[in-house]
Biotite code that builds the C-alpha atoms (Angstrom):
import biotite.structure as struc

atoms = struc.array([
    struc.Atom([0.000, 0.000, 0.000], chain_id="A", res_id=1, res_name="MET", atom_name="CA", element="C"),
    struc.Atom([1.492, 3.317, -1.031], chain_id="A", res_id=2, res_name="ASN", atom_name="CA", element="C"),
    struc.Atom([1.555, 6.545, 1.005], chain_id="A", res_id=3, res_name="THR", atom_name="CA", element="C"),
    struc.Atom([-1.345, 8.113, -0.851], chain_id="A", res_id=4, res_name="GLN", atom_name="CA", element="C"),
    struc.Atom([-3.544, 5.066, -0.207], chain_id="A", res_id=5, res_name="SER", atom_name="CA", element="C"),
    struc.Atom([-2.639, 5.129, 3.489], chain_id="A", res_id=6, res_name="ARG", atom_name="CA", element="C"),
    struc.Atom([-3.612, 8.810, 3.759], chain_id="A", res_id=7, res_name="ILE", atom_name="CA", element="C"),
    struc.Atom([-6.946, 8.166, 2.041], chain_id="A", res_id=8, res_name="VAL", atom_name="CA", element="C"),
    struc.Atom([-7.625, 5.167, 4.308], chain_id="A", res_id=9, res_name="LEU", atom_name="CA", element="C"),
    struc.Atom([-6.680, 7.098, 7.461], chain_id="A", res_id=10, res_name="ALA", atom_name="CA", element="C"),
    struc.Atom([-8.891, 10.016, 6.394], chain_id="A", res_id=11, res_name="SER", atom_name="CA", element="C"),
    struc.Atom([-11.759, 7.613, 5.741], chain_id="A", res_id=12, res_name="PHE", atom_name="CA", element="C"),
    struc.Atom([-11.347, 6.003, 9.190], chain_id="A", res_id=13, res_name="VAL", atom_name="CA", element="C"),
    struc.Atom([-11.280, 9.437, 10.888], chain_id="A", res_id=14, res_name="LEU", atom_name="CA", element="C"),
    struc.Atom([-14.423, 10.590, 9.062], chain_id="A", res_id=15, res_name="VAL", atom_name="CA", element="C"),
    struc.Atom([-16.327, 7.384, 9.893], chain_id="A", res_id=16, res_name="ILE", atom_name="CA", element="C"),
    struc.Atom([-15.121, 7.514, 13.516], chain_id="A", res_id=17, res_name="GLY", atom_name="CA", element="C"),
    struc.Atom([-16.238, 11.136, 13.815], chain_id="A", res_id=18, res_name="GLY", atom_name="CA", element="C"),
    struc.Atom([-19.665, 10.264, 12.393], chain_id="A", res_id=19, res_name="MET", atom_name="CA", element="C"),
    struc.Atom([-20.077, 7.373, 14.840], chain_id="A", res_id=20, res_name="ILE", atom_name="CA", element="C"),
    struc.Atom([-19.110, 9.644, 17.744], chain_id="A", res_id=21, res_name="PHE", atom_name="CA", element="C"),
    struc.Atom([-21.536, 12.372, 16.612], chain_id="A", res_id=22, res_name="ALA", atom_name="CA", element="C"),
    struc.Atom([-24.426, 9.914, 16.198], chain_id="A", res_id=23, res_name="VAL", atom_name="CA", element="C"),
    struc.Atom([-23.648, 8.272, 19.564], chain_id="A", res_id=24, res_name="GLY", atom_name="CA", element="C"),
    struc.Atom([-23.404, 11.627, 21.313], chain_id="A", res_id=25, res_name="HIS", atom_name="CA", element="C"),
    struc.Atom([-26.763, 12.827, 19.919], chain_id="A", res_id=26, res_name="ARG", atom_name="CA", element="C"),
    struc.Atom([-28.502, 9.549, 20.749], chain_id="A", res_id=27, res_name="SER", atom_name="CA", element="C"),
    struc.Atom([-27.401, 9.691, 24.366], chain_id="A", res_id=28, res_name="GLY", atom_name="CA", element="C"),
    struc.Atom([-24.714, 7.036, 24.154], chain_id="A", res_id=29, res_name="MET", atom_name="CA", element="C"),
    struc.Atom([-22.275, 9.585, 25.535], chain_id="A", res_id=30, res_name="ALA", atom_name="CA", element="C"),
    struc.Atom([-24.784, 11.207, 27.922], chain_id="A", res_id=31, res_name="ALA", atom_name="CA", element="C"),
    struc.Atom([-23.631, 13.870, 30.329], chain_id="A", res_id=32, res_name="LYS", atom_name="CA", element="C"),
    struc.Atom([-24.436, 13.531, 34.021], chain_id="A", res_id=33, res_name="VAL", atom_name="CA", element="C"),
    struc.Atom([-25.641, 16.574, 35.928], chain_id="A", res_id=34, res_name="TYR", atom_name="CA", element="C"),
    struc.Atom([-26.210, 16.700, 39.675], chain_id="A", res_id=35, res_name="ALA", atom_name="CA", element="C"),
    struc.Atom([-29.574, 18.157, 40.596], chain_id="A", res_id=36, res_name="ALA", atom_name="CA", element="C"),
    struc.Atom([-29.296, 21.068, 42.977], chain_id="A", res_id=37, res_name="PRO", atom_name="CA", element="C"),
    struc.Atom([-30.585, 20.237, 46.455], chain_id="A", res_id=38, res_name="PRO", atom_name="CA", element="C"),
    struc.Atom([-34.082, 21.594, 46.929], chain_id="A", res_id=39, res_name="THR", atom_name="CA", element="C"),
    struc.Atom([-34.422, 21.023, 50.667], chain_id="A", res_id=40, res_name="GLY", atom_name="CA", element="C"),
    struc.Atom([-37.559, 20.248, 52.592], chain_id="A", res_id=41, res_name="CYS", atom_name="CA", element="C"),
    struc.Atom([-40.319, 22.384, 54.094], chain_id="A", res_id=42, res_name="THR", atom_name="CA", element="C"),
    struc.Atom([-43.645, 21.742, 55.834], chain_id="A", res_id=43, res_name="ASN", atom_name="CA", element="C"),
    struc.Atom([-45.095, 21.405, 52.305], chain_id="A", res_id=44, res_name="GLN", atom_name="CA", element="C"),
    struc.Atom([-42.894, 18.339, 51.708], chain_id="A", res_id=45, res_name="THR", atom_name="CA", element="C"),
    struc.Atom([-45.138, 16.152, 53.885], chain_id="A", res_id=46, res_name="ILE", atom_name="CA", element="C"),
    struc.Atom([-48.605, 17.221, 52.837], chain_id="A", res_id=47, res_name="VAL", atom_name="CA", element="C"),
    struc.Atom([-51.332, 14.583, 52.476], chain_id="A", res_id=48, res_name="GLY", atom_name="CA", element="C"),
    struc.Atom([-52.622, 11.352, 53.997], chain_id="A", res_id=49, res_name="GLN", atom_name="CA", element="C"),
    struc.Atom([-50.243, 8.727, 55.366], chain_id="A", res_id=50, res_name="PHE", atom_name="CA", element="C"),
    struc.Atom([-50.700, 5.172, 56.645], chain_id="A", res_id=51, res_name="VAL", atom_name="CA", element="C"),
    struc.Atom([-48.845, 4.831, 59.972], chain_id="A", res_id=52, res_name="VAL", atom_name="CA", element="C"),
    struc.Atom([-47.167, 1.704, 61.381], chain_id="A", res_id=53, res_name="ILE", atom_name="CA", element="C"),
    struc.Atom([-46.065, 2.095, 65.029], chain_id="A", res_id=54, res_name="GLU", atom_name="CA", element="C"),
    struc.Atom([-43.923, -0.140, 67.204], chain_id="A", res_id=55, res_name="GLN", atom_name="CA", element="C"),
    struc.Atom([-41.750, -0.108, 70.266], chain_id="A", res_id=56, res_name="GLY", atom_name="CA", element="C"),
    struc.Atom([-41.735, -0.441, 74.012], chain_id="A", res_id=57, res_name="PHE", atom_name="CA", element="C"),
    struc.Atom([-43.332, 1.954, 76.477], chain_id="A", res_id=58, res_name="VAL", atom_name="CA", element="C"),
    struc.Atom([-42.671, 2.598, 80.133], chain_id="A", res_id=59, res_name="SER", atom_name="CA", element="C"),
    struc.Atom([-44.478, 4.575, 82.806], chain_id="A", res_id=60, res_name="ALA", atom_name="CA", element="C"),
    struc.Atom([-41.131, 5.902, 83.988], chain_id="A", res_id=61, res_name="SER", atom_name="CA", element="C"),
    struc.Atom([-39.629, 9.083, 82.534], chain_id="A", res_id=62, res_name="THR", atom_name="CA", element="C"),
    struc.Atom([-36.118, 8.362, 83.778], chain_id="A", res_id=63, res_name="THR", atom_name="CA", element="C"),
    struc.Atom([-33.635, 6.183, 82.000], chain_id="A", res_id=64, res_name="GLY", atom_name="CA", element="C"),
    struc.Atom([-32.089, 3.932, 81.212], chain_id="A", res_id=65, res_name="PRO", atom_name="CA", element="C"),
    struc.Atom([-34.772, 1.408, 82.069], chain_id="A", res_id=66, res_name="GLN", atom_name="CA", element="C"),
    struc.Atom([-34.451, -2.290, 82.792], chain_id="A", res_id=67, res_name="GLY", atom_name="CA", element="C"),
    struc.Atom([-36.233, -4.478, 80.244], chain_id="A", res_id=68, res_name="ILE", atom_name="CA", element="C"),
    struc.Atom([-38.787, -5.569, 82.877], chain_id="A", res_id=69, res_name="ALA", atom_name="CA", element="C"),
    struc.Atom([-40.089, -1.972, 83.059], chain_id="A", res_id=70, res_name="ASN", atom_name="CA", element="C"),
    struc.Atom([-41.207, -1.947, 79.432], chain_id="A", res_id=71, res_name="PHE", atom_name="CA", element="C"),
    struc.Atom([-44.428, -3.108, 77.812], chain_id="A", res_id=72, res_name="ALA", atom_name="CA", element="C"),
    struc.Atom([-44.426, -3.958, 74.093], chain_id="A", res_id=73, res_name="PRO", atom_name="CA", element="C"),
    struc.Atom([-46.520, -1.662, 71.926], chain_id="A", res_id=74, res_name="ALA", atom_name="CA", element="C"),
    struc.Atom([-47.639, -1.611, 68.311], chain_id="A", res_id=75, res_name="ALA", atom_name="CA", element="C"),
    struc.Atom([-50.264, 0.187, 66.320], chain_id="A", res_id=76, res_name="GLY", atom_name="CA", element="C"),
    struc.Atom([-51.668, 1.211, 62.963], chain_id="A", res_id=77, res_name="VAL", atom_name="CA", element="C"),
    struc.Atom([-53.392, 4.385, 61.921], chain_id="A", res_id=78, res_name="GLY", atom_name="CA", element="C"),
    struc.Atom([-53.824, 7.273, 59.541], chain_id="A", res_id=79, res_name="VAL", atom_name="CA", element="C"),
    struc.Atom([-52.127, 10.677, 59.679], chain_id="A", res_id=80, res_name="LEU", atom_name="CA", element="C"),
    struc.Atom([-53.176, 13.720, 57.651], chain_id="A", res_id=81, res_name="VAL", atom_name="CA", element="C"),
    struc.Atom([-50.884, 16.748, 57.293], chain_id="A", res_id=82, res_name="THR", atom_name="CA", element="C"),
    struc.Atom([-51.873, 20.063, 55.708], chain_id="A", res_id=83, res_name="ASP", atom_name="CA", element="C"),
    struc.Atom([-48.489, 21.359, 54.560], chain_id="A", res_id=84, res_name="GLY", atom_name="CA", element="C"),
    struc.Atom([-48.854, 24.316, 56.924], chain_id="A", res_id=85, res_name="GLN", atom_name="CA", element="C"),
    struc.Atom([-47.590, 22.544, 60.049], chain_id="A", res_id=86, res_name="GLY", atom_name="CA", element="C"),
    struc.Atom([-50.874, 21.053, 61.295], chain_id="A", res_id=87, res_name="ASN", atom_name="CA", element="C"),
    struc.Atom([-51.885, 17.402, 61.548], chain_id="A", res_id=88, res_name="SER", atom_name="CA", element="C"),
    struc.Atom([-54.705, 15.168, 62.698], chain_id="A", res_id=89, res_name="PHE", atom_name="CA", element="C"),
    struc.Atom([-55.117, 11.435, 62.785], chain_id="A", res_id=90, res_name="GLY", atom_name="CA", element="C"),
    struc.Atom([-56.441, 8.300, 64.379], chain_id="A", res_id=91, res_name="SER", atom_name="CA", element="C"),
    struc.Atom([-54.886, 5.000, 65.357], chain_id="A", res_id=92, res_name="ASP", atom_name="CA", element="C"),
    struc.Atom([-55.444, 1.775, 67.215], chain_id="A", res_id=93, res_name="THR", atom_name="CA", element="C"),
    struc.Atom([-52.595, 0.802, 69.491], chain_id="A", res_id=94, res_name="ILE", atom_name="CA", element="C"),
    struc.Atom([-51.855, -2.236, 71.624], chain_id="A", res_id=95, res_name="SER", atom_name="CA", element="C"),
    struc.Atom([-49.836, -1.544, 74.775], chain_id="A", res_id=96, res_name="ILE", atom_name="CA", element="C"),
    struc.Atom([-48.962, -4.755, 76.583], chain_id="A", res_id=97, res_name="GLY", atom_name="CA", element="C"),
    struc.Atom([-52.014, -6.358, 74.972], chain_id="A", res_id=98, res_name="GLY", atom_name="CA", element="C"),
    struc.Atom([-54.470, -3.592, 75.968], chain_id="A", res_id=99, res_name="GLU", atom_name="CA", element="C"),
    struc.Atom([-56.172, -2.165, 72.860], chain_id="A", res_id=100, res_name="ILE", atom_name="CA", element="C"),
    struc.Atom([-56.668, 1.610, 72.761], chain_id="A", res_id=101, res_name="ILE", atom_name="CA", element="C"),
    struc.Atom([-58.310, 3.599, 69.945], chain_id="A", res_id=102, res_name="THR", atom_name="CA", element="C"),
    struc.Atom([-57.150, 7.218, 69.762], chain_id="A", res_id=103, res_name="ARG", atom_name="CA", element="C"),
    struc.Atom([-57.546, 10.393, 67.773], chain_id="A", res_id=104, res_name="THR", atom_name="CA", element="C"),
    struc.Atom([-54.936, 13.124, 67.658], chain_id="A", res_id=105, res_name="SER", atom_name="CA", element="C"),
    struc.Atom([-54.216, 16.687, 66.622], chain_id="A", res_id=106, res_name="THR", atom_name="CA", element="C"),
    struc.Atom([-50.801, 18.223, 66.363], chain_id="A", res_id=107, res_name="GLY", atom_name="CA", element="C"),
    struc.Atom([-48.261, 20.541, 64.875], chain_id="A", res_id=108, res_name="THR", atom_name="CA", element="C"),
    struc.Atom([-45.048, 19.826, 63.006], chain_id="A", res_id=109, res_name="TYR", atom_name="CA", element="C"),
    struc.Atom([-42.058, 21.640, 61.570], chain_id="A", res_id=110, res_name="SER", atom_name="CA", element="C"),
    struc.Atom([-39.765, 20.345, 58.794], chain_id="A", res_id=111, res_name="VAL", atom_name="CA", element="C"),
    struc.Atom([-36.222, 21.711, 58.442], chain_id="A", res_id=112, res_name="ASN", atom_name="CA", element="C"),
    struc.Atom([-34.402, 22.213, 55.102], chain_id="A", res_id=113, res_name="PRO", atom_name="CA", element="C"),
    struc.Atom([-32.329, 19.057, 55.804], chain_id="A", res_id=114, res_name="ASP", atom_name="CA", element="C"),
    struc.Atom([-35.605, 17.027, 55.923], chain_id="A", res_id=115, res_name="CYS", atom_name="CA", element="C"),
    struc.Atom([-35.484, 16.470, 59.703], chain_id="A", res_id=116, res_name="THR", atom_name="CA", element="C"),
    struc.Atom([-37.941, 18.066, 62.066], chain_id="A", res_id=117, res_name="GLY", atom_name="CA", element="C"),
    struc.Atom([-40.140, 17.812, 65.129], chain_id="A", res_id=118, res_name="THR", atom_name="CA", element="C"),
    struc.Atom([-43.802, 17.300, 65.893], chain_id="A", res_id=119, res_name="ALA", atom_name="CA", element="C"),
    struc.Atom([-46.016, 17.747, 68.937], chain_id="A", res_id=120, res_name="HIS", atom_name="CA", element="C"),
    struc.Atom([-49.007, 15.383, 69.041], chain_id="A", res_id=121, res_name="ILE", atom_name="CA", element="C"),
    struc.Atom([-51.905, 15.560, 71.527], chain_id="A", res_id=122, res_name="GLN", atom_name="CA", element="C"),
    struc.Atom([-53.910, 12.339, 71.823], chain_id="A", res_id=123, res_name="PHE", atom_name="CA", element="C"),
    struc.Atom([-57.469, 12.213, 73.146], chain_id="A", res_id=124, res_name="ASN", atom_name="CA", element="C"),
    struc.Atom([-56.398, 9.186, 75.218], chain_id="A", res_id=125, res_name="ALA", atom_name="CA", element="C"),
    struc.Atom([-53.026, 9.596, 76.892], chain_id="A", res_id=126, res_name="GLY", atom_name="CA", element="C"),
    struc.Atom([-50.374, 12.263, 77.150], chain_id="A", res_id=127, res_name="PRO", atom_name="CA", element="C"),
    struc.Atom([-49.085, 14.619, 74.487], chain_id="A", res_id=128, res_name="ALA", atom_name="CA", element="C"),
    struc.Atom([-45.832, 13.465, 72.887], chain_id="A", res_id=129, res_name="VAL", atom_name="CA", element="C"),
    struc.Atom([-42.972, 15.174, 71.116], chain_id="A", res_id=130, res_name="ASP", atom_name="CA", element="C"),
    struc.Atom([-41.322, 13.293, 68.293], chain_id="A", res_id=131, res_name="ILE", atom_name="CA", element="C"),
    struc.Atom([-38.281, 13.716, 66.078], chain_id="A", res_id=132, res_name="ALA", atom_name="CA", element="C"),
    struc.Atom([-39.100, 13.201, 62.401], chain_id="A", res_id=133, res_name="ILE", atom_name="CA", element="C"),
    struc.Atom([-37.198, 12.626, 59.178], chain_id="A", res_id=134, res_name="ALA", atom_name="CA", element="C"),
    struc.Atom([-38.563, 12.442, 55.643], chain_id="A", res_id=135, res_name="THR", atom_name="CA", element="C"),
    struc.Atom([-37.229, 11.880, 52.171], chain_id="A", res_id=136, res_name="ASP", atom_name="CA", element="C"),
    struc.Atom([-37.305, 14.792, 49.709], chain_id="A", res_id=137, res_name="ARG", atom_name="CA", element="C"),
    struc.Atom([-40.318, 13.302, 47.931], chain_id="A", res_id=138, res_name="SER", atom_name="CA", element="C"),
    struc.Atom([-42.349, 13.438, 51.157], chain_id="A", res_id=139, res_name="GLY", atom_name="CA", element="C"),
    struc.Atom([-43.715, 9.936, 50.582], chain_id="A", res_id=140, res_name="LYS", atom_name="CA", element="C"),
    struc.Atom([-42.359, 8.517, 53.841], chain_id="A", res_id=141, res_name="GLU", atom_name="CA", element="C"),
    struc.Atom([-41.914, 9.906, 57.353], chain_id="A", res_id=142, res_name="ILE", atom_name="CA", element="C"),
    struc.Atom([-39.913, 8.177, 60.103], chain_id="A", res_id=143, res_name="HIS", atom_name="CA", element="C"),
    struc.Atom([-40.353, 9.206, 63.729], chain_id="A", res_id=144, res_name="SER", atom_name="CA", element="C"),
    struc.Atom([-38.976, 8.577, 67.209], chain_id="A", res_id=145, res_name="LEU", atom_name="CA", element="C"),
    struc.Atom([-40.698, 9.623, 70.426], chain_id="A", res_id=146, res_name="GLN", atom_name="CA", element="C"),
    struc.Atom([-38.406, 12.002, 72.346], chain_id="A", res_id=147, res_name="ILE", atom_name="CA", element="C"),
    struc.Atom([-40.735, 13.244, 75.100], chain_id="A", res_id=148, res_name="ASN", atom_name="CA", element="C"),
    struc.Atom([-41.944, 12.027, 77.509], chain_id="A", res_id=149, res_name="PRO", atom_name="CA", element="C"),
    struc.Atom([-38.709, 10.142, 77.894], chain_id="A", res_id=150, res_name="GLN", atom_name="CA", element="C"),
    struc.Atom([-38.484, 6.570, 79.121], chain_id="A", res_id=151, res_name="GLY", atom_name="CA", element="C"),
    struc.Atom([-40.076, 4.870, 76.095], chain_id="A", res_id=152, res_name="SER", atom_name="CA", element="C"),
    struc.Atom([-38.633, 3.550, 72.860], chain_id="A", res_id=153, res_name="VAL", atom_name="CA", element="C"),
    struc.Atom([-41.345, 4.104, 70.270], chain_id="A", res_id=154, res_name="PHE", atom_name="CA", element="C"),
    struc.Atom([-40.993, 4.582, 66.514], chain_id="A", res_id=155, res_name="THR", atom_name="CA", element="C"),
    struc.Atom([-43.280, 4.873, 63.513], chain_id="A", res_id=156, res_name="SER", atom_name="CA", element="C"),
    struc.Atom([-43.094, 4.807, 59.743], chain_id="A", res_id=157, res_name="VAL", atom_name="CA", element="C"),
    struc.Atom([-45.739, 6.733, 57.792], chain_id="A", res_id=158, res_name="SER", atom_name="CA", element="C"),
    struc.Atom([-46.208, 6.157, 54.043], chain_id="A", res_id=159, res_name="ARG", atom_name="CA", element="C"),
    struc.Atom([-48.396, 7.801, 51.425], chain_id="A", res_id=160, res_name="LYS", atom_name="CA", element="C"),
])
């Protein structure tokens, strides 16, 4: 193969390679990746109706740490409705040590930009509780942990 033939062949290969790259780039084969800017969370993030699953152990004592004999197992299911403005209401049925209690509740909540927050819930049966909450940015799931009154270990997961 002479020099002129090699140049023609090399030019042909470069043109074909460039066309393949251009077609691949336009079709997404060489897609660029962009990070979405963080949007943060607000009270509006958790607006709507959620199904709540509750579980843990409760104690009459507000001092800790507690011995395992001081706890009663607890579990419950319910519905929580949030308005996106920091207000909530709901109802649940809970079993504490085998005793079944049906409750309604009203409350307030606040969601921080990092998707954590707090809530204060007043039940018609039992004391008011303060809980720590965390949600995902989509607001489809809320996780909570009772923080006051202290002495209990009680969590919930709420899903839309």
